[in-house]
N, CA, C and O atoms as a DFTB+ gen file, in Angstrom:
660 C
 N C O
     1  1       0.776      -1.124      -0.051
     2  2      -0.056      -0.321       0.336
     3  2       0.487       1.150      -0.020
     4  3       1.124       1.459       0.987
     5  1       0.568       2.262      -0.969
     6  2       1.423       3.627      -0.965
     7  2       0.474       4.343       0.072
     8  3      -0.734       4.263       0.296
     9  1       1.580       5.128       0.654
    10  2       1.151       6.139       1.675
    11  2      -0.375       6.809       1.369
    12  3      -1.360       6.916       2.099
    13  1      -0.170       7.149       0.184
    14  2      -1.416       8.242      -0.455
    15  2      -2.527       7.607      -0.255
    16  3      -3.579       8.202      -0.019
    17  1      -2.405       6.053      -0.341
    18  2      -3.346       5.510      -0.343
    19  2      -4.199       4.988       0.946
    20  3      -5.139       4.201       1.057
    21  1      -3.467       5.762       1.852
    22  2      -3.951       5.225       3.358
    23  2      -4.826       6.405       3.523
    24  3      -4.535       7.485       3.009
    25  1      -6.044       6.197       4.329
    26  2      -6.655       6.996       4.861
    27  2      -7.266       7.035       6.272
    28  3      -8.327       6.448       6.485
    29  1      -6.720       7.613       7.100
    30  2      -6.736       7.949       8.619
    31  2      -8.207       8.209       8.853
    32  3      -8.893       9.067       8.297
    33  1      -8.709       7.026      10.081
    34  2     -10.200       7.240      10.618
    35  2     -10.131       7.785      12.197
    36  3      -9.457       7.397      13.152
    37  1     -10.864       8.576      12.094
    38  2     -11.194       9.209      13.535
    39  2     -12.779       9.134      14.244
    40  3     -13.834       9.539      13.754
    41  1     -12.532       8.430      15.643
    42  2     -13.679       8.019      16.467
    43  2     -13.843       9.252      16.942
    44  3     -12.956      10.062      17.209
    45  1     -15.249       9.404      17.066
    46  2     -15.830      11.117      17.820
    47  2     -17.039       9.956      18.593
    48  3     -17.967       9.304      18.114
    49  1     -16.650      10.053      19.581
    50  2     -17.562       9.686      21.086
    51  2     -18.084      10.497      21.740
    52  3     -17.367      10.906      22.653
    53  1     -19.654      11.201      21.641
    54  2     -19.859      12.109      22.407
    55  2     -21.653      11.334      22.512
    56  3     -22.071      10.391      21.840
    57  1     -22.192      11.908      23.279
    58  2     -23.658      11.449      23.410
    59  2     -24.665      12.173      22.767
    60  3     -25.743      11.698      22.410
    61  1     -24.244      13.508      22.600
    62  2     -25.088      14.382      21.947
    63  2     -24.806      14.368      20.786
    64  3     -23.684      14.716      20.418
    65  1     -25.902      13.902      19.791
    66  2     -26.031      14.161      18.377
    67  2     -25.522      15.334      17.779
    68  3     -24.688      15.294      16.874
    69  1     -26.033      16.478      18.291
    70  2     -25.690      17.624      17.380
    71  2     -24.155      17.638      17.927
    72  3     -23.472      18.178      17.057
    73  1     -23.545      17.342      18.773
    74  2     -22.188      17.574      19.070
    75  2     -21.056      16.767      18.245
    76  3     -19.945      17.193      17.930
    77  1     -21.634      15.445      17.963
    78  2     -21.151      14.518      17.097
    79  2     -21.069      15.115      15.758
    80  3     -20.064      15.139      15.048
    81  1     -22.067      15.528      15.522
    82  2     -22.081      16.313      14.040
    83  2     -21.074      17.419      13.961
    84  3     -20.185      17.536      13.118
    85  1     -21.291      18.053      14.763
    86  2     -20.140      19.473      14.614
    87  2     -18.760      19.076      14.818
    88  3     -17.847      19.675      14.250
    89  1     -18.505      17.839      15.805
    90  2     -17.146      17.551      15.700
    91  2     -16.659      16.610      14.812
    92  3     -15.657      15.895      14.814
    93  1     -17.747      16.793      13.923
    94  2     -17.175      15.591      12.378
    95  2     -16.607      16.766      11.216
    96  3     -15.832      16.483      10.302
    97  1     -17.011      17.739      11.402
    98  2     -16.563      18.545      10.412
    99  2     -14.931      18.788      10.237
   100  3     -14.511      18.587       9.097
   101  1     -14.028      19.169      11.168
   102  2     -12.942      19.077      10.874
   103  2     -12.392      17.706      10.587
   104  3     -12.051      17.497       9.422
   105  1     -12.270      16.856      11.362
   106  2     -11.812      15.451      10.431
   107  2     -12.000      14.920       9.073
   108  3     -11.306      14.207       8.349
   109  1     -13.357      15.583       8.922
   110  2     -13.816      14.996       7.492
   111  2     -13.168      16.556       6.472
   112  3     -13.169      16.549       5.241
   113  1     -12.871      17.276       6.973
   114  2     -12.078      18.483       5.737
   115  2     -10.869      18.035       5.917
   116  3     -10.229      18.152       4.872
   117  1     -10.152      17.491       6.918
   118  2      -8.840      16.795       6.964
   119  2      -8.613      15.638       6.250
   120  3      -7.500      15.116       6.177
   121  1      -9.529      15.242       5.759
   122  2      -9.414      13.661       5.040
   123  2      -9.742      12.545       5.650
   124  3      -9.582      11.477       5.059
   125  1     -10.212      12.581       6.819
   126  2     -10.036      11.275       7.848
   127  2     -11.621      10.413       7.387
   128  3     -12.697      11.007       7.313
   129  1     -11.543       9.776       7.271
   130  2     -13.188       8.994       7.218
   131  2     -13.438       8.806       9.071
   132  3     -12.620       8.362       9.877
   133  1     -15.104       9.408       9.391
   134  2     -15.513       9.738      10.634
   135  2     -16.254       8.767      11.051
   136  3     -17.250       8.461      10.397
   137  1     -15.963       8.173      12.074
   138  2     -17.218       7.195      12.387
   139  2     -17.505       7.816      13.864
   140  3     -16.601       8.437      14.423
   141  1     -18.923       7.622      14.570
   142  2     -18.970       8.121      15.862
   143  2     -19.833       7.016      16.580
   144  3     -20.618       6.152      16.189
   145  1     -19.364       7.403      17.748
   146  2     -20.207       6.154      19.304
   147  2     -20.936       7.153      19.506
   148  3     -20.595       8.236      19.029
   149  1     -22.257       7.017      20.352
   150  2     -22.887       7.489      21.696
   151  2     -22.410       7.495      22.830
   152  3     -22.906       8.255      23.661
   153  1     -21.255       6.605      23.201
   154  2     -20.828       6.320      24.629
   155  2     -19.947       5.425      24.322
   156  3     -19.772       4.807      23.272
   157  1     -19.173       5.385      25.737
   158  2     -18.089       4.857      25.800
   159  2     -18.072       3.086      25.029
   160  3     -17.396       2.688      24.080
   161  1     -19.133       2.295      25.916
   162  2     -19.253       1.197      25.408
   163  2     -19.122       0.714      23.982
   164  3     -18.508      -0.272      23.574
   165  1     -19.934       1.750      23.200
   166  2     -19.682       1.577      21.874
   167  2     -18.755       2.035      21.094
   168  3     -18.643       1.730      19.906
   169  1     -17.897       2.937      21.819
   170  2     -16.612       2.892      21.328
   171  2     -15.476       2.093      21.506
   172  3     -14.460       2.077      20.811
   173  1     -15.767       1.363      22.604
   174  2     -14.888       0.287      22.496
   175  2     -14.733      -1.012      21.455
   176  3     -13.797      -1.665      20.993
   177  1     -16.071      -1.012      21.361
   178  2     -16.822      -2.075      20.218
   179  2     -16.346      -1.257      18.939
   180  3     -15.785      -2.059      18.192
   181  1     -16.346      -0.138      18.458
   182  2     -15.928       0.562      17.471
   183  2     -14.717       0.045      17.169
   184  3     -14.557      -0.536      16.096
   185  1     -13.496       0.215      18.257
   186  2     -12.118       0.493      18.105
   187  2     -11.741      -0.882      17.774
   188  3     -10.720      -1.029      17.102
   189  1     -12.413      -1.924      18.146
   190  2     -12.124      -3.334      17.795
   191  2     -12.367      -3.577      16.231
   192  3     -11.872      -4.468      15.542
   193  1     -13.232      -2.584      15.850
   194  2     -13.790      -2.938      14.264
   195  2     -13.140      -2.159      13.642
   196  3     -12.978      -2.792      12.599
   197  1     -12.540      -1.051      13.487
   198  2     -11.802      -0.027      12.765
   199  2     -10.441       0.017      13.240
   200  3      -9.614      -0.264      12.372
   201  1     -10.016       0.273      14.302
   202  2      -9.183       0.311      14.927
   203  2      -8.319       1.632      14.441
   204  3      -7.321       1.714      13.726
   205  1      -9.315       2.896      15.299
   206  2      -9.217       4.405      14.610
   207  2      -7.717       5.041      14.832
   208  3      -7.125       4.716      15.861
   209  1      -7.180       5.796      14.046
   210  2      -5.907       6.788      14.612
   211  2      -6.000       7.677      15.412
   212  3      -4.970       8.216      15.816
   213  1      -7.682       8.224      16.026
   214  2      -7.750       9.162      16.799
   215  2      -8.901       9.119      17.239
   216  3      -9.954       9.035      16.608
   217  1      -8.725       9.178      18.365
   218  2     -10.254       9.410      19.329
   219  2     -10.478      10.686      19.665
   220  3      -9.510      11.192      20.233
   221  1     -11.602      11.545      19.491
   222  2     -12.197      12.649      20.317
   223  2     -13.127      11.832      20.895
   224  3     -13.964      11.178      20.273
   225  1     -12.934      11.877      22.522
   226  2     -14.200      11.408      23.281
   227  2     -14.592      12.452      24.765
   228  3     -13.766      12.874      25.575
   229  1     -15.951      12.655      24.781
   230  2     -16.646      12.945      25.480
   231  2     -16.198      12.377      26.830
   232  3     -15.632      11.284      26.835
   233  1     -16.432      13.113      28.107
   234  2     -15.685      12.303      29.363
   235  2     -17.509      11.913      30.057
   236  3     -17.794      10.854      30.615
   237  1     -18.339      12.889      29.852
   238  2     -19.908      12.466      30.801
   239  2     -20.469      11.895      29.433
   240  3     -20.519      12.425      28.323
   241  1     -20.896      10.577      29.891
   242  2     -21.744      10.042      28.607
   243  2     -22.346       9.018      29.702
   244  3     -21.716       8.691      30.708
   245  1     -23.638       8.553      29.388
   246  2     -24.218       7.300      29.887
   247  2     -23.414       6.119      29.567
   248  3     -22.442       6.041      28.815
   249  1     -24.255       4.785      30.600
   250  2     -23.689       3.779      30.551
   251  2     -22.276       3.333      30.694
   252  3     -22.033       2.365      31.414
   253  1     -21.006       4.175      29.855
   254  2     -19.755       4.072      29.883
   255  2     -18.999       5.687      30.008
   256  3     -18.819       6.147      28.880
   257  1     -18.637       6.410      30.871
   258  2     -18.022       7.847      30.510
   259  2     -16.800       7.381      29.943
   260  3     -16.411       6.216      30.023
   261  1     -15.876       8.810      29.060
   262  2     -14.877       8.475      28.426
   263  2     -13.667       8.025      29.413
   264  3     -12.636       7.503      28.988
   265  1     -13.870       8.241      30.508
   266  2     -12.462       7.707      31.451
   267  2     -12.337       6.540      31.397
   268  3     -11.311       5.902      31.160
   269  1     -13.632       6.079      31.668
   270  2     -13.702       4.451      31.991
   271  2     -13.326       3.832      30.739
   272  3     -12.645       2.809      30.662
   273  1     -13.821       4.526      29.701
   274  2     -13.734       3.662      28.257
   275  2     -12.276       3.682      27.943
   276  3     -11.682       2.700      27.498
   277  1     -11.576       5.140      28.253
   278  2     -10.026       5.312      27.721
   279  2      -9.512       4.076      28.840
   280  3      -8.719       3.314      28.285
   281  1      -9.671       3.866      29.675
   282  2      -8.986       2.821      30.814
   283  2      -9.073       1.247      30.348
   284  3      -8.187       0.395      30.411
   285  1     -10.568       1.114      29.806
   286  2     -10.844       0.019      29.079
   287  2      -9.869      -0.257      27.952
   288  3      -9.028      -1.154      27.902
   289  1     -10.127       0.636      27.102
   290  2      -9.184       0.415      26.149
   291  2      -7.649       0.175      26.191
   292  3      -7.082      -0.645      25.469
   293  1      -7.043       0.949      27.082
   294  2      -5.579       0.407      27.217
   295  2      -5.248      -0.706      27.726
   296  3      -4.183      -1.277      27.493
   297  1      -6.421      -1.243      28.708
   298  2      -6.205      -2.536      29.082
   299  2      -6.709      -3.461      27.990
   300  3      -6.017      -4.416      27.638
   301  1      -7.962      -3.195      27.408
   302  2      -7.736      -4.509      26.477
   303  2      -6.821      -4.550      25.124
   304  3      -6.754      -5.517      24.365
   305  1      -6.126      -3.303      24.970
   306  2      -5.469      -3.236      23.705
   307  2      -4.079      -2.415      24.217
   308  3      -4.122      -1.201      24.019
   309  1      -3.233      -2.779      24.655
   310  2      -2.082      -2.164      25.112
   311  2      -1.302      -1.716      24.030
   312  3      -0.778      -0.609      24.151
   313  1      -1.111      -2.393      22.937
   314  2      -0.494      -2.498      21.943
   315  2      -0.686      -1.158      20.901
   316  3       0.230      -0.581      20.316
   317  1      -2.268      -0.802      20.830
   318  2      -2.862       0.425      20.182
   319  2      -2.760       1.413      20.954
   320  3      -3.481       1.599      21.934
   321  1      -1.639       2.309      20.495
   322  2      -1.111       3.773      21.273
   323  2      -2.114       4.592      20.640
   324  3      -1.644       5.707      20.411
   325  1      -3.742       4.436      20.135
   326  2      -4.142       5.673      19.683
   327  2      -4.402       7.209      20.574
   328  3      -4.659       7.381      21.765
   329  1      -4.233       8.115      19.547
   330  2      -4.525       9.115      20.324
   331  2      -5.668       9.462      21.003
   332  3      -6.716       9.092      20.475
   333  1      -5.747      10.081      22.045
   334  2      -7.354      10.446      22.372
   335  2      -7.061      11.732      23.476
   336  3      -6.256      11.952      24.381
   337  1      -8.556      12.651      22.649
   338  2      -8.457      13.759      23.254
   339  2      -9.863      13.760      23.943
   340  3     -10.873      13.406      23.335
   341  1      -9.872      14.174      25.235
   342  2     -10.964      14.442      25.942
   343  2     -11.642      15.630      25.334
   344  3     -11.051      16.612      24.885
   345  1     -12.765      15.474      25.357
   346  2     -13.565      16.915      25.192
   347  2     -15.099      17.044      26.248
   348  3     -16.148      16.416      26.104
   349  1     -14.759      18.066      27.284
   350  2     -15.456      17.802      28.635
   351  2     -15.920      19.082      28.860
   352  3     -15.560      20.066      28.213
   353  1     -16.941      19.085      30.025
   354  2     -17.212      19.957      30.451
   355  2     -16.191      20.607      32.031
   356  3     -15.976      21.671      32.612
   357  1     -15.800      19.037      32.150
   358  2     -15.203      19.161      33.579
   359  2     -13.884      19.677      33.305
   360  3     -13.059      19.011      32.680
   361  1     -13.606      21.050      33.828
   362  2     -12.154      21.938      33.666
   363  2     -11.717      22.052      34.822
   364  3     -10.898      22.966      34.917
   365  1     -11.980      21.336      36.036
   366  2     -11.181      21.408      36.848
   367  2      -9.664      20.816      37.004
   368  3      -9.693      19.746      36.396
   369  1      -8.418      21.006      37.510
   370  2      -7.236      20.937      37.496
   371  2      -6.948      19.274      37.895
   372  3      -6.000      18.631      37.445
   373  1      -8.058      18.700      38.904
   374  2      -8.388      17.302      39.051
   375  2      -8.619      16.372      38.171
   376  3      -8.104      15.266      38.002
   377  1      -9.670      17.082      37.480
   378  2      -9.800      16.060      36.007
   379  2      -9.047      16.020      34.667
   380  3      -9.087      15.226      33.728
   381  1      -8.603      16.730      34.811
   382  2      -7.605      17.209      33.455
   383  2      -6.187      16.315      33.787
   384  3      -5.450      15.737      32.987
   385  1      -6.104      16.403      35.000
   386  2      -4.625      15.521      35.294
   387  2      -5.228      14.191      35.815
   388  3      -4.444      13.465      36.426
   389  1      -6.201      13.864      35.700
   390  2      -7.135      12.361      35.434
   391  2      -6.724      11.957      34.382
   392  3      -5.930      11.024      34.267
   393  1      -7.430      12.901      33.052
   394  2      -7.458      12.352      31.836
   395  2      -6.044      12.125      31.465
   396  3      -5.876      11.050      30.889
   397  1      -4.752      12.996      31.672
   398  2      -3.858      12.664      30.883
   399  2      -3.043      11.473      32.160
   400  3      -2.038      10.909      31.724
   401  1      -3.353      11.207      33.274
   402  2      -2.838      10.106      33.411
   403  2      -3.384       8.942      32.950
   404  3      -2.607       8.002      32.783
   405  1      -4.955       8.735      32.620
   406  2      -5.544       7.636      31.769
   407  2      -4.710       7.504      30.478
   408  3      -4.738       6.400      29.934
   409  1      -3.871       8.613      29.838
   410  2      -3.349       8.349      28.682
   411  2      -3.450       9.381      27.676
   412  3      -2.787       9.419      26.640
   413  1      -4.386      10.274      28.073
   414  2      -5.003      11.198      27.016
   415  2      -4.038      12.147      26.316
   416  3      -3.204      12.583      27.111
   417  1      -3.874      12.667      24.888
   418  2      -3.002      13.330      24.446
   419  2      -3.270      14.555      24.480
   420  3      -2.286      15.295      24.467
   421  1      -4.530      15.157      24.529
   422  2      -5.373      16.688      24.902
   423  2      -6.439      16.465      25.496
   424  3      -7.014      15.379      25.428
   425  1      -6.866      17.478      26.177
   426  2      -7.930      17.889      26.757
   427  2      -8.588      19.274      26.414
   428  3      -7.904      20.265      26.670
   429  1      -9.892      19.472      25.839
   430  2     -10.472      20.415      25.396
   431  2     -11.697      20.519      26.170
   432  3     -12.697      19.801      26.132
   433  1     -11.423      21.612      26.930
   434  2     -12.951      21.850      27.978
   435  2     -13.985      22.537      27.077
   436  3     -13.765      23.263      26.107
   437  1     -15.076      22.183      27.562
   438  2     -16.257      22.766      26.683
   439  2     -16.634      24.019      27.542
   440  3     -16.173      24.173      28.672
   441  1     -17.528      24.941      26.930
   442  2     -17.772      25.236      25.851
   443  2     -16.161      25.179      24.982
   444  3     -15.192      25.622      25.598
   445  1     -15.939      24.581      23.453
   446  2     -15.295      25.535      22.827
   447  2     -15.569      25.893      21.613
   448  3     -16.718      25.858      21.173
   449  1     -14.299      26.374      20.760
   450  2     -14.738      26.627      19.487
   451  2     -14.296      25.751      18.921
   452  3     -13.187      25.377      19.304
   453  1     -14.950      25.012      17.746
   454  2     -14.870      23.864      17.045
   455  2     -12.965      23.865      16.354
   456  3     -12.322      22.816      16.368
   457  1     -12.522      24.824      15.968
   458  2     -11.688      25.046      15.131
   459  2     -10.501      24.926      16.086
   460  3      -9.382      24.815      15.586
   461  1     -10.646      24.937      17.456
   462  2      -9.462      24.068      18.557
   463  2      -9.219      22.576      18.510
   464  3      -8.375      21.974      19.173
   465  1      -9.783      22.232      17.934
   466  2      -9.616      20.985      17.906
   467  2      -9.111      20.369      16.469
   468  3      -8.933      19.169      16.258
   469  1      -8.934      21.327      15.617
   470  2      -7.957      21.500      14.048
   471  2      -6.796      21.033      14.493
   472  3      -6.540      19.914      14.049
   473  1      -5.752      21.622      15.432
   474  2      -4.622      21.116      15.470
   475  2      -4.524      19.918      16.249
   476  3      -3.362      19.520      16.170
   477  1      -5.311      19.065      17.060
   478  2      -5.289      17.546      17.667
   479  2      -5.398      16.756      16.132
   480  3      -4.797      15.747      15.763
   481  1      -6.237      17.471      15.502
   482  2      -6.645      16.304      14.479
   483  2      -5.040      16.460      13.590
   484  3      -4.497      15.408      13.254
   485  1      -4.491      17.535      13.318
   486  2      -3.550      17.764      12.091
   487  2      -2.067      16.676      12.743
   488  3      -1.290      16.046      12.026
   489  1      -2.048      16.748      14.281
   490  2      -1.209      16.626      15.215
   491  2      -1.168      15.013      15.146
   492  3      -0.015      14.583      15.191
   493  1      -2.065      14.133      15.057
   494  2      -2.323      13.245      14.896
   495  2      -1.686      12.451      13.442
   496  3      -0.912      11.523      13.210
   497  1      -2.566      13.478      12.599
   498  2      -2.407      13.225      11.038
   499  2      -1.145      13.174      10.951
   500  3      -0.760      12.185      10.327
   501  1      -0.212      13.957      11.389
   502  2       1.391      14.289      11.202
   503  2       1.977      12.974      11.637
   504  3       2.908      12.420      11.052
   505  1       1.245      12.425      12.915
   506  2       2.049      11.473      13.404
   507  2       1.895      10.177      12.596
   508  3       2.765       9.309      12.527
   509  1       0.812      10.139      12.048
   510  2       0.509       8.532      11.351
   511  2       1.029       8.754      10.265
   512  3       1.633       7.783       9.810
   513  1       1.038       9.639       9.670
   514  2       1.918       9.716       8.193
   515  2       3.727       9.540       8.220
   516  3       4.406       9.114       7.285
   517  1       4.215       9.987       9.521
   518  2       5.645      10.107       9.568
   519  2       5.994       8.682      10.295
   520  3       7.165       8.382      10.531
   521  1       4.866       7.794      10.647
   522  2       5.102       6.641      11.205
   523  2       5.074       5.416      10.043
   524  3       5.779       4.408       9.989
   525  1       3.841       5.936       8.994
   526  2       4.096       4.891       7.950
   527  2       4.753       4.856       7.055
   528  3       4.727       3.911       6.268
   529  1       5.989       6.492       6.853
   530  2       6.888       6.550       6.151
   531  2       7.903       5.801       6.354
   532  3       8.364       5.111       5.445
   533  1       8.598       5.821       8.015
   534  2       9.102       5.013       8.760
   535  2       8.920       3.492       8.825
   536  3       9.635       2.763       9.513
   537  1       7.827       3.035       7.994
   538  2       7.427       1.249       8.163
   539  2       7.113       1.399       9.338
   540  3       7.553       0.337       9.777
   541  1       6.662       1.934      10.241
   542  2       6.429       1.446      11.719
   543  2       5.056       1.262      11.721
   544  3       4.296       1.854      10.956
   545  1       4.706       0.426      12.591
   546  2       3.113       0.475      13.457
   547  2       2.682       1.440      13.535
   548  3       3.561       2.211      13.920
   549  1       1.307       2.182      13.318
   550  2       1.267       3.711      13.345
   551  2       0.652       3.680      14.767
   552  3       0.696       4.781      15.315
   553  1       0.074       2.660      15.519
   554  2      -0.278       2.850      16.938
   555  2       0.810       2.643      18.090
   556  3       0.457       2.513      19.262
   557  1       2.104       2.621      17.713
   558  2       2.718       2.372      18.764
   559  2       3.701       3.480      18.848
   560  3       4.621       3.443      19.666
   561  1       3.518       4.526      17.968
   562  2       4.279       5.782      18.025
   563  2       3.744       6.714      19.362
   564  3       2.588       6.657      19.783
   565  1       4.802       7.571      19.936
   566  2       4.212       8.456      20.821
   567  2       4.124       9.834      20.117
   568  3       4.469       9.907      18.938
   569  1       3.566      11.209      20.947
   570  2       3.374      12.437      20.702
   571  2       4.828      12.668      20.425
   572  3       5.567      12.154      21.264
   573  1       5.487      13.393      19.338
   574  2       6.451      14.367      19.499
   575  2       6.606      15.363      20.688
   576  3       5.777      16.237      20.940
   577  1       7.672      15.159      21.345
   578  2       7.677      16.214      22.477
   579  2       7.333      17.897      22.115
   580  3       6.897      18.636      22.998
   581  1       7.579      18.366      20.772
   582  2       7.049      19.741      20.559
   583  2       5.660      19.437      19.860
   584  3       5.598      20.044      18.791
   585  1       4.596      18.733      20.112
   586  2       3.665      18.453      19.187
   587  2       2.625      19.568      19.698
   588  3       2.731      19.644      20.923
   589  1       1.740      20.386      19.246
   590  2       0.963      21.419      19.208
   591  2       0.002      20.898      20.450
   592  3      -0.030      19.691      20.687
   593  1      -0.644      21.659      21.101
   594  2      -1.594      21.644      22.085
   595  2      -2.800      21.950      21.549
   596  3      -2.764      23.114      21.151
   597  1      -3.970      21.384      21.334
   598  2      -5.278      21.911      20.840
   599  2      -5.704      23.268      21.521
   600  3      -6.074      24.330      21.021
   601  1      -5.424      22.654      23.580
   602  2      -5.829      23.577      23.989
   603  2      -5.380      25.044      24.149
   604  3      -6.036      25.914      24.722
   605  1      -4.061      25.218      23.514
   606  2      -3.242      26.579      23.336
   607  2      -3.223      27.017      21.947
   608  3      -2.327      27.820      21.686
   609  1      -4.137      26.622      20.819
   610  2      -3.815      26.838      19.618
   611  2      -5.076      28.029      19.822
   612  3      -6.089      27.881      20.506
   613  1      -4.725      29.136      19.086
   614  2      -5.553      30.091      18.765
   615  2      -6.524      30.035      17.368
   616  3      -5.876      30.001      16.322
   617  1      -7.636      30.024      17.267
   618  2      -8.530      30.006      16.215
   619  2      -8.264      31.529      15.306
   620  3      -8.409      32.684      15.705
   621  1      -7.791      30.980      13.838
   622  2      -8.126      32.116      12.591
   623  2      -9.124      31.969      11.908
   624  3      -9.469      32.702      10.981
   625  1      -9.651      31.052      12.285
   626  2     -11.282      30.640      11.063
   627  2     -12.328      31.922      11.200
   628  3     -12.686      32.559      12.191
   629  1     -12.637      32.026       9.930
   630  2     -13.866      33.176      10.403
   631  2     -15.113      32.644      10.765
   632  3     -15.954      33.490      11.067
   633  1     -15.512      31.281      10.825
   634  2     -16.688      30.844      11.039
   635  2     -16.095      30.247      12.697
   636  3     -14.923      29.940      12.917
   637  1     -16.941      30.203      13.466
   638  2     -16.875      29.778      14.563
   639  2     -18.071      29.274      15.032
   640  3     -19.191      29.778      15.115
   641  1     -17.507      27.871      15.410
   642  2     -18.994      27.113      15.920
   643  2     -18.261      26.726      17.398
   644  3     -17.049      26.537      17.508
   645  1     -19.103      26.656      18.367
   646  2     -19.119      26.368      19.716
   647  2     -19.940      25.312      20.440
   648  3     -21.166      25.354      20.547
   649  1     -19.116      24.318      20.947
   650  2     -19.697      23.129      21.476
   651  2     -20.174      23.609      22.663
   652  3     -19.516      24.112      23.574
   653  1     -21.608      23.388      22.591
   654  2     -21.903      23.523      23.934
   655  2     -21.387      22.535      25.049
   656  3     -20.931      21.465      24.645
   657  1     -21.405      22.766      26.365
   658  2     -21.266      21.796      27.566
   659  2     -22.385      20.788      28.004
   660  3     -22.204      20.046      28.970
């Protein structure tokens, strides 16, 4: 397979349908194939089917929250180093630290500008293509030390969509 033939997958895990649709915009525009799940249990099932290259996951969801889903994914698939970005209204330092301890690559607090997710998607895409070029398993690489953080990215877009908390 040629690198140009590879289409990365992003999995969006969000219980609010309107938010799932809005969150799908940036990855779709970046050339990702987008799949969605409405909660953590559905996300675990999807990961086993499609092995996504990036997961954008809400924290507060019914049945299984994002933190528990992340913990379960890491337990079931320790060989998959899929970047997970948490999206949540929980903005306490304790919650943010907990997300990173569980293995998150980034943590966006709601409400946020949809364009804030773009650097996360671009960072993951760069990691995917860089490891494909080197011939490595794309899920075994780690984020570069100087990888951009979506939480510090400024939006230059003229259209601003706000994801509600």
